[in-house]
Backbone as CSV, one residue per row, in Angstrom:
resi,resn,N_x,N_y,N_z,CA_x,CA_y,CA_z,C_x,C_y,C_z
1,THR,79.817,-124.028,-103.323,78.487,-123.853,-103.920,78.551,-123.098,-105.249
2,ARG,79.639,-122.348,-105.504,79.750,-121.663,-106.799,79.968,-122.652,-107.939
3,ARG,80.470,-123.839,-107.613,80.828,-124.805,-108.652,79.769,-125.893,-108.862
4,VAL,78.856,-126.052,-107.926,77.937,-127.186,-108.011,76.699,-126.856,-108.830
5,ASN,76.092,-127.890,-109.364,74.858,-127.731,-110.128,73.628,-127.772,-109.243
6,ALA,73.739,-128.440,-108.091,72.588,-128.586,-107.206,73.051,-128.882,-105.789
7,VAL,72.177,-128.543,-104.843,72.417,-128.843,-103.426,71.189,-129.560,-102.897
8,ILE,71.419,-130.612,-102.115,70.319,-131.342,-101.472,70.292,-130.993,-99.995
9,CYS,69.124,-130.635,-99.492,68.903,-130.407,-98.062,67.904,-131.448,-97.567
10,VAL,68.021,-131.822,-96.287,67.187,-132.917,-95.784,65.838,-132.452,-95.250
11,SER,65.591,-131.131,-95.274,64.279,-130.628,-94.869,64.053,-129.267,-95.513
12,GLN,62.794,-128.879,-95.613,62.466,-127.547,-96.126,63.017,-126.479,-95.190
13,HIS,62.964,-126.747,-93.905,63.508,-125.813,-92.927,64.987,-125.558,-93.192
14,LEU,65.742,-126.622,-93.420,67.168,-126.489,-93.684,67.405,-125.794,-95.028
15,ARG,66.570,-126.062,-96.010,66.676,-125.395,-97.313,66.526,-123.894,-97.164
16,GLU,65.534,-123.480,-96.377,65.319,-122.046,-96.180,66.498,-121.399,-95.461
17,GLU,67.057,-122.093,-94.477,68.236,-121.571,-93.790,69.425,-121.470,-94.744
18,PHE,69.591,-122.480,-95.580,70.691,-122.485,-96.536,70.570,-121.325,-97.513
19,LEU,69.377,-121.120,-98.062,69.179,-120.050,-99.037,69.344,-118.671,-98.415
20,ALA,69.069,-118.558,-97.114,69.264,-117.281,-96.426,70.744,-116.982,-96.207
21,ALA,71.555,-118.034,-96.193,72.978,-117.865,-95.877,73.879,-117.880,-97.105
22,VAL,73.409,-118.466,-98.214,74.255,-118.670,-99.385,73.549,-118.128,-100.631
23,GLU,74.286,-117.405,-101.449,73.722,-116.916,-102.700,73.723,-118.037,-103.721
24,MET,72.536,-118.514,-104.026,72.391,-119.609,-104.973,70.971,-119.571,-105.520
25,PRO,70.771,-119.854,-106.787,69.404,-119.865,-107.315,68.544,-120.876,-106.565
26,PRO,67.388,-120.469,-106.084,66.546,-121.387,-105.308,66.192,-122.679,-106.033
27,ASP,66.082,-122.618,-107.369,65.712,-123.841,-108.081,66.866,-124.833,-108.187
28,HIS,68.033,-124.467,-107.647,69.158,-125.408,-107.586,69.237,-126.114,-106.231
29,VAL,68.356,-125.742,-105.319,68.402,-126.295,-103.956,67.154,-127.150,-103.736
30,HIS,67.373,-128.431,-103.475,66.275,-129.402,-103.428,66.175,-130.062,-102.058
31,VAL,64.974,-130.484,-101.726,64.744,-131.215,-100.475,64.593,-132.696,-100.784
32,VAL,65.421,-133.502,-100.149,65.276,-134.952,-100.178,65.298,-135.417,-98.734
33,TYR,64.174,-135.895,-98.251,64.049,-136.227,-96.826,64.841,-137.473,-96.460
34,ASN,65.306,-137.502,-95.229,65.884,-138.717,-94.670,64.789,-139.769,-94.499
35,GLY,65.211,-140.995,-94.323,64.275,-142.072,-94.051,64.882,-143.048,-93.069
36,VAL,64.119,-144.047,-92.695,64.616,-145.074,-91.787,64.601,-146.418,-92.487
37,ASP,65.423,-147.308,-92.009,65.484,-148.669,-92.507,64.357,-149.461,-91.841
38,HIS,63.308,-149.738,-92.600,62.139,-150.395,-92.007,62.354,-151.876,-91.716
39,SER,63.492,-152.417,-92.150,63.813,-153.771,-91.715,64.294,-153.766,-90.267
40,ARG,64.714,-152.593,-89.775,65.151,-152.450,-88.369,64.123,-151.716,-87.534
41,PHE,63.603,-150.618,-88.052,62.675,-149.780,-87.293,61.250,-150.061,-87.760
42,HIS,60.557,-150.874,-86.975,59.187,-151.256,-87.314,58.476,-151.651,-86.020
43,PRO,57.140,-151.696,-86.043,56.418,-152.137,-84.843,56.821,-153.561,-84.489
44,ARG,57.060,-153.779,-83.220,57.500,-155.091,-82.771,56.447,-155.717,-81.869
45,TYR,56.541,-157.025,-81.767,55.735,-157.713,-80.778,56.247,-157.287,-79.412
46,ARG,55.469,-156.514,-78.693,55.980,-155.809,-77.515,56.586,-156.700,-76.431
47,PRO,55.959,-157.800,-76.040,56.599,-158.625,-75.001,58.001,-159.088,-75.402
48,GLU,58.155,-159.432,-76.692,59.464,-159.889,-77.157,60.483,-158.752,-77.096
49,ALA,60.065,-157.559,-77.526,60.960,-156.401,-77.493,61.333,-156.049,-76.056
50,ARG,60.360,-156.128,-75.175,60.620,-155.824,-73.765,61.615,-156.812,-73.171
51,GLN,61.467,-158.065,-73.531,62.382,-159.084,-72.995,63.810,-158.836,-73.453
52,ARG,63.981,-158.473,-74.728,65.326,-158.201,-75.230,65.933,-156.998,-74.535
53,ALA,65.148,-155.911,-74.403,65.652,-154.706,-73.742,65.976,-154.995,-72.280
54,ALA,65.126,-155.782,-71.643,65.355,-156.104,-70.236,66.607,-156.961,-70.077
55,ARG,66.783,-157.890,-70.997,67.938,-158.779,-70.898,69.252,-158.028,-71.128
56,LEU,69.260,-157.130,-72.105,70.502,-156.462,-72.485,70.784,-155.207,-71.663
57,LEU,69.731,-154.495,-71.243,69.939,-153.227,-70.553,69.348,-153.199,-69.146
58,GLY,68.604,-154.235,-68.786,67.995,-154.249,-67.463,66.833,-153.292,-67.329
59,ILE,66.131,-153.025,-68.420,65.022,-152.058,-68.411,63.709,-152.789,-68.609
60,GLU,62.804,-152.654,-67.663,61.470,-153.238,-67.755,60.442,-152.123,-67.950
61,PRO,59.508,-152.262,-68.890,58.420,-151.292,-69.022,57.562,-151.283,-67.762
62,PRO,56.784,-150.246,-67.534,56.623,-149.093,-68.423,57.732,-148.056,-68.210
63,TYR,58.020,-147.299,-69.259,59.001,-146.221,-69.143,58.755,-145.170,-70.215
64,ILE,59.233,-143.980,-69.922,59.287,-142.884,-70.884,60.723,-142.836,-71.382
65,LEU,60.891,-142.722,-72.684,62.227,-142.796,-73.272,62.653,-141.466,-73.861
66,ALA,63.917,-141.127,-73.650,64.545,-140.002,-74.340,65.984,-140.383,-74.634
67,LEU,66.530,-139.802,-75.689,67.928,-140.018,-76.020,68.734,-138.910,-75.364
68,ALA,69.568,-139.286,-74.419,70.243,-138.303,-73.585,71.474,-137.741,-74.278
69,SER,71.649,-136.448,-74.122,72.833,-135.769,-74.631,73.025,-134.507,-73.810
70,SER,74.275,-134.185,-73.513,74.542,-132.945,-72.777,74.683,-131.761,-73.722
71,GLU,74.548,-132.000,-75.025,74.602,-130.913,-75.995,73.413,-129.981,-75.742
72,PRO,73.653,-128.675,-75.545,72.566,-127.763,-75.135,71.338,-127.784,-76.038
73,ARG,71.528,-127.857,-77.350,70.358,-127.793,-78.240,69.437,-128.991,-78.091
74,LYS,69.946,-130.099,-77.549,69.101,-131.278,-77.350,68.128,-131.082,-76.193
75,ASN,68.427,-130.108,-75.309,67.435,-129.621,-74.344,66.992,-130.657,-73.314
76,ILE,67.873,-131.552,-72.927,67.508,-132.582,-71.960,67.297,-131.979,-70.571
77,SER,67.931,-130.860,-70.300,67.723,-130.219,-68.994,66.265,-129.797,-68.816
78,THR,65.643,-129.290,-69.876,64.225,-128.926,-69.785,63.365,-130.160,-69.566
79,LEU,63.721,-131.248,-70.236,62.986,-132.507,-70.029,63.079,-132.958,-68.576
80,ILE,64.252,-132.879,-67.986,64.432,-133.298,-66.596,63.564,-132.455,-65.673
81,HIS,63.545,-131.146,-65.893,62.713,-130.267,-65.056,61.226,-130.545,-65.282
82,ALA,60.850,-130.825,-66.530,59.443,-131.139,-66.831,59.041,-132.441,-66.160
83,TYR,59.891,-133.452,-66.262,59.580,-134.750,-65.666,59.448,-134.632,-64.152
84,ALA,60.247,-133.787,-63.541,60.185,-133.605,-62.084,58.839,-133.044,-61.640
85,LYS,58.112,-132.398,-62.535,56.803,-131.839,-62.197,55.681,-132.882,-62.276
86,LEU,55.974,-134.036,-62.857,54.929,-135.040,-63.067,54.753,-135.915,-61.825
87,PRO,53.518,-136.330,-61.538,53.269,-137.143,-60.340,53.891,-138.526,-60.440
88,ALA,54.664,-138.893,-59.459,55.379,-140.173,-59.477,54.425,-141.358,-59.569
89,ASP,53.240,-141.244,-58.979,52.297,-142.363,-58.953,51.649,-142.631,-60.301
90,ASP,51.572,-141.597,-61.164,50.840,-141.717,-62.423,51.733,-141.844,-63.654
91,VAL,53.020,-141.616,-63.489,53.907,-141.510,-64.653,55.042,-142.523,-64.535
92,PRO,55.317,-143.286,-65.596,56.420,-144.251,-65.545,57.760,-143.557,-65.368
93,ARG,58.764,-144.349,-65.046,60.095,-143.785,-64.879,60.639,-143.302,-66.218
94,LEU,61.631,-142.441,-66.135,62.270,-141.867,-67.310,63.566,-142.619,-67.594
95,VAL,63.704,-143.092,-68.815,64.932,-143.755,-69.250,65.675,-142.811,-70.193
96,LEU,66.897,-142.452,-69.808,67.745,-141.601,-70.641,68.779,-142.506,-71.305
97,ALA,68.549,-142.793,-72.566,69.382,-143.759,-73.283,70.584,-143.071,-73.906
98,GLY,71.734,-143.707,-73.739,72.940,-143.217,-74.374,73.805,-142.333,-73.501
99,ALA,73.295,-141.928,-72.345,74.075,-141.061,-71.464,75.038,-141.888,-70.638
100,ALA,75.979,-141.201,-70.042,76.914,-141.883,-69.141,76.157,-142.439,-67.947
101,GLY,76.766,-143.357,-67.254,76.124,-143.992,-66.105,75.982,-143.048,-64.927
102,TRP,75.406,-143.565,-63.866,75.159,-142.761,-62.676,76.442,-142.133,-62.146
103,GLY,76.307,-140.880,-61.713,77.423,-140.185,-61.083,78.342,-139.479,-62.046
104,LYS,78.029,-139.543,-63.358,78.921,-138.960,-64.346,78.212,-137.867,-65.128
105,GLY,78.717,-136.655,-65.049,78.274,-135.594,-65.936,77.148,-134.728,-65.416
106,PRO,76.867,-133.650,-66.185,75.883,-132.643,-65.759,74.449,-133.148,-65.708
107,LEU,74.094,-134.114,-66.550,72.714,-134.619,-66.527,72.421,-135.337,-65.213
108,TYR,73.382,-136.093,-64.732,73.214,-136.760,-63.440,73.014,-135.731,-62.343
109,ASP,73.811,-134.668,-62.374,73.688,-133.611,-61.360,72.309,-132.975,-61.399
110,LEU,71.791,-132.738,-62.610,70.457,-132.145,-62.740,69.380,-133.059,-62.161
111,VAL,69.486,-134.345,-62.455,68.509,-135.318,-61.945,68.543,-135.350,-60.427
112,ARG,69.718,-135.351,-59.863,69.858,-135.384,-58.401,69.302,-134.107,-57.778
113,GLU,69.632,-132.953,-58.374,69.139,-131.678,-57.841,67.623,-131.567,-57.943
114,ALA,67.044,-132.185,-58.973,65.580,-132.137,-59.150,64.857,-133.102,-58.220
115,GLY,65.612,-133.945,-57.512,65.006,-134.864,-56.554,64.319,-136.058,-57.180
116,ILE,64.754,-136.466,-58.372,64.081,-137.575,-59.072,65.047,-138.717,-59.390
117,ALA,66.137,-138.806,-58.642,67.147,-139.828,-58.922,66.582,-141.242,-58.870
118,ASP,65.567,-141.449,-58.045,64.990,-142.793,-57.922,64.004,-143.106,-59.051
119,ARG,63.700,-142.122,-59.891,62.734,-142.302,-60.981,63.373,-142.250,-62.366
120,VAL,64.693,-142.066,-62.409,65.383,-141.903,-63.695,66.432,-142.989,-63.849
121,ARG,66.503,-143.555,-65.032,67.488,-144.599,-65.322,68.375,-144.151,-66.477
122,PHE,69.678,-144.143,-66.261,70.647,-143.904,-67.324,71.115,-145.256,-67.857
123,THR,71.082,-145.434,-69.162,71.451,-146.733,-69.719,72.927,-146.840,-70.060
124,GLY,73.605,-145.711,-70.233,74.914,-145.772,-70.851,74.746,-146.090,-72.331
125,TYR,75.804,-146.559,-72.952,75.777,-146.852,-74.381,74.700,-147.883,-74.712
126,VAL,73.941,-147.598,-75.771,72.915,-148.530,-76.248,73.319,-149.040,-77.629
127,PRO,73.514,-150.343,-77.784,73.853,-150.884,-79.108,72.763,-150.554,-80.124
128,GLU,73.179,-150.283,-81.351,72.224,-149.942,-82.406,71.134,-151.002,-82.551
129,ALA,71.497,-152.250,-82.361,70.532,-153.329,-82.548,69.432,-153.323,-81.495
130,VAL,69.689,-152.686,-80.347,68.721,-152.690,-79.246,67.802,-151.472,-79.302
131,LEU,68.243,-150.413,-79.975,67.476,-149.169,-79.976,66.040,-149.345,-80.462
132,PRO,65.782,-150.090,-81.539,64.380,-150.280,-81.946,63.526,-150.941,-80.872
133,ASP,64.106,-151.865,-80.117,63.360,-152.496,-79.024,63.009,-151.478,-77.951
134,LEU,63.953,-150.578,-77.653,63.689,-149.530,-76.664,62.545,-148.631,-77.110
135,TYR,62.589,-148.221,-78.379,61.492,-147.401,-78.919,60.165,-148.145,-78.792
136,ALA,60.157,-149.394,-79.242,58.913,-150.158,-79.305,58.313,-150.388,-77.925
137,GLY,59.146,-150.504,-76.904,58.646,-150.770,-75.562,58.261,-149.536,-74.771
138,ALA,58.521,-148.349,-75.326,58.296,-147.106,-74.574,56.824,-146.729,-74.537
139,ARG,56.380,-146.299,-73.381,55.031,-145.725,-73.268,54.967,-144.406,-74.035
140,CYS,56.120,-143.731,-74.104,56.192,-142.431,-74.750,57.654,-142.129,-75.075
141,PHE,57.931,-141.603,-76.257,59.260,-141.126,-76.610,59.231,-139.609,-76.639
142,VAL,60.178,-138.981,-75.951,60.201,-137.521,-75.851,61.439,-136.984,-76.563
143,PHE,61.217,-136.003,-77.428,62.302,-135.390,-78.199,62.182,-133.876,-78.069
144,PRO,62.800,-133.300,-77.022,62.597,-131.879,-76.728,63.578,-130.933,-77.412
145,SER,64.288,-131.394,-78.437,65.367,-130.624,-79.063,64.895,-129.243,-79.531
146,LEU,65.770,-128.273,-79.366,65.461,-126.898,-79.775,65.865,-126.619,-81.214
147,TYR,66.757,-127.434,-81.745,67.140,-127.248,-83.145,67.535,-128.576,-83.776
148,GLU,66.944,-128.868,-84.930,67.303,-130.023,-85.730,67.193,-129.652,-87.206
149,GLY,68.161,-130.102,-87.983,68.036,-129.970,-89.424,67.052,-130.978,-89.989
150,PHE,66.830,-132.059,-89.230,65.826,-133.050,-89.587,65.156,-133.604,-88.334
151,GLY,65.861,-134.402,-87.545,65.279,-134.997,-86.346,64.957,-136.458,-86.543
152,LEU,65.955,-137.238,-86.950,65.752,-138.645,-87.290,65.168,-139.491,-86.159
153,PRO,65.529,-139.266,-84.880,64.934,-140.101,-83.827,63.408,-140.047,-83.777
154,VAL,62.824,-138.911,-84.144,61.355,-138.818,-84.189,60.810,-139.832,-85.186
155,LEU,61.424,-139.897,-86.352,60.984,-140.824,-87.386,61.214,-142.272,-86.969
156,GLU,62.350,-142.539,-86.330,62.646,-143.893,-85.865,61.617,-144.362,-84.849
157,ALA,61.300,-143.492,-83.877,60.334,-143.854,-82.841,58.946,-144.086,-83.435
158,MET,58.534,-143.212,-84.347,57.234,-143.370,-84.980,57.163,-144.667,-85.777
159,ALA,58.274,-145.020,-86.451,58.303,-146.251,-87.227,58.137,-147.481,-86.339
160,CYS,58.548,-147.343,-85.067,58.417,-148.449,-84.108,57.108,-148.374,-83.321
161,SER,56.213,-147.474,-83.715,54.903,-147.283,-83.081,54.982,-146.732,-81.667
162,ALA,56.035,-145.998,-81.347,56.101,-145.339,-80.047,55.363,-144.003,-80.129
163,PRO,54.458,-143.715,-79.195,53.850,-142.385,-79.153,54.938,-141.338,-78.902
164,VAL,54.888,-140.232,-79.633,55.964,-139.243,-79.592,55.460,-137.887,-79.109
165,VAL,56.205,-137.306,-78.160,56.042,-135.904,-77.781,57.316,-135.204,-78.226
166,ALA,57.181,-134.174,-79.062,58.364,-133.537,-79.629,58.229,-132.022,-79.604
167,SER,59.362,-131.381,-79.683,59.421,-129.928,-79.742,58.836,-129.428,-81.060
168,ASN,58.218,-128.257,-81.019,57.604,-127.689,-82.226,58.544,-126.729,-82.951
169,ARG,59.851,-126.929,-82.790,60.827,-125.998,-83.355,61.613,-126.601,-84.516
170,SER,62.185,-125.729,-85.307,63.046,-126.043,-86.454,62.361,-127.045,-87.384
171,ALA,63.054,-128.103,-87.791,62.493,-129.028,-88.785,61.591,-130.092,-88.184
172,ILE,61.489,-130.151,-86.870,60.772,-131.264,-86.232,59.297,-131.337,-86.638
173,PRO,58.547,-130.220,-86.676,57.149,-130.322,-87.116,57.017,-130.852,-88.545
174,GLU,57.973,-130.514,-89.383,57.965,-130.980,-90.762,58.121,-132.499,-90.828
175,VAL,58.970,-133.033,-89.964,59.228,-134.469,-89.933,58.068,-135.217,-89.285
176,ALA,57.568,-134.680,-88.179,56.539,-135.374,-87.397,55.158,-135.287,-88.029
177,GLY,54.879,-134.195,-88.718,53.540,-133.994,-89.258,52.515,-134.066,-88.147
178,ASP,51.410,-134.793,-88.389,50.390,-134.937,-87.359,50.544,-136.257,-86.604
179,GLY,51.728,-136.883,-86.726,51.956,-138.170,-86.080,52.553,-138.073,-84.700
180,ALA,52.770,-136.859,-84.204,53.332,-136.661,-82.866,52.597,-135.518,-82.184
181,LEU,52.678,-135.475,-80.866,52.159,-134.339,-80.119,53.285,-133.315,-80.024
182,LEU,53.105,-132.154,-80.646,54.131,-131.119,-80.678,53.847,-130.069,-79.613
183,VAL,54.885,-129.735,-78.851,54.756,-128.755,-77.778,55.947,-127.806,-77.851
184,ASP,55.884,-126.725,-77.090,57.005,-125.792,-77.007,58.108,-126.455,-76.196
185,GLY,59.141,-126.903,-76.876,60.208,-127.634,-76.209,60.984,-126.826,-75.192
186,GLY,60.895,-125.503,-75.269,61.604,-124.662,-74.309,60.797,-124.327,-73.077
187,ASN,59.559,-124.802,-73.031,58.652,-124.473,-71.937,58.462,-125.705,-71.051
188,VAL,58.926,-125.620,-69.815,58.881,-126.764,-68.897,57.453,-127.242,-68.686
189,VAL,56.536,-126.322,-68.453,55.146,-126.691,-68.170,54.498,-127.331,-69.396
190,ALA,54.711,-126.747,-70.575,54.117,-127.300,-71.796,54.646,-128.701,-72.077
191,LEU,55.928,-128.912,-71.829,56.509,-130.227,-72.058,55.951,-131.245,-71.063
192,ALA,55.846,-130.839,-69.807,55.283,-131.733,-68.790,53.843,-132.100,-69.118
193,GLU,53.049,-131.124,-69.539,51.648,-131.388,-69.874,51.540,-132.314,-71.077
194,GLY,52.415,-132.141,-72.057,52.393,-133.002,-73.230,52.717,-134.444,-72.879
195,ILE,53.722,-134.641,-72.047,54.085,-135.990,-71.636,52.947,-136.633,-70.864
196,TYR,52.374,-135.879,-69.942,51.297,-136.438,-69.114,50.087,-136.801,-69.975
197,ARG,49.794,-135.968,-70.951,48.658,-136.239,-71.830,48.852,-137.551,-72.582
198,VAL,50.051,-137.795,-73.069,50.306,-139.004,-73.848,50.305,-140.256,-72.957
199,VAL,50.986,-140.203,-71.822,51.085,-141.406,-70.989,49.770,-141.738,-70.276
200,SER,48.876,-140.768,-70.158,47.623,-141.013,-69.441,46.445,-141.251,-70.369
201,ASP,46.637,-141.131,-71.663,45.546,-141.279,-72.633,45.780,-142.556,-73.429
């Protein structure tokens, strides 16, 4: 940074963190937001998107979608506990995309311990070409991450017209604006209430 003329950060939140950590004139640090490829991420004709997702992944709507990761900051454990509080009769099943299959890893153990194994579907690897269909077919996309420098999945889901419930932490509110329902991602009850509000309204 001593040698460069400028630094680009992908969010104002990240810019502020950078300036707090590095001695650099603030007018040399700029925000240029990430974006999505709208030729891929766009509202789809839902029956067609559902058919593709069902054919390739065996997933039929309705469902709540999240991108699964065992990385702690992604906070999927809180989502699992929140989902377990929701009434099975009123709420679609939870699809955790990208996680290992059944019986593998800590997320599976959490789902089993929460008593919701029959309501949760792990997809395993999801091809990039199928992800927009998954977003488009979701009753709700949940992004409970506790820290993001940007939070691109929120933007991808919104571009596909998926209703979004997201954490109100780090750069996520900046990315989502008023286009998502923002809740305290670290609070199980708040997350559960946010999901229920979206899927029932």
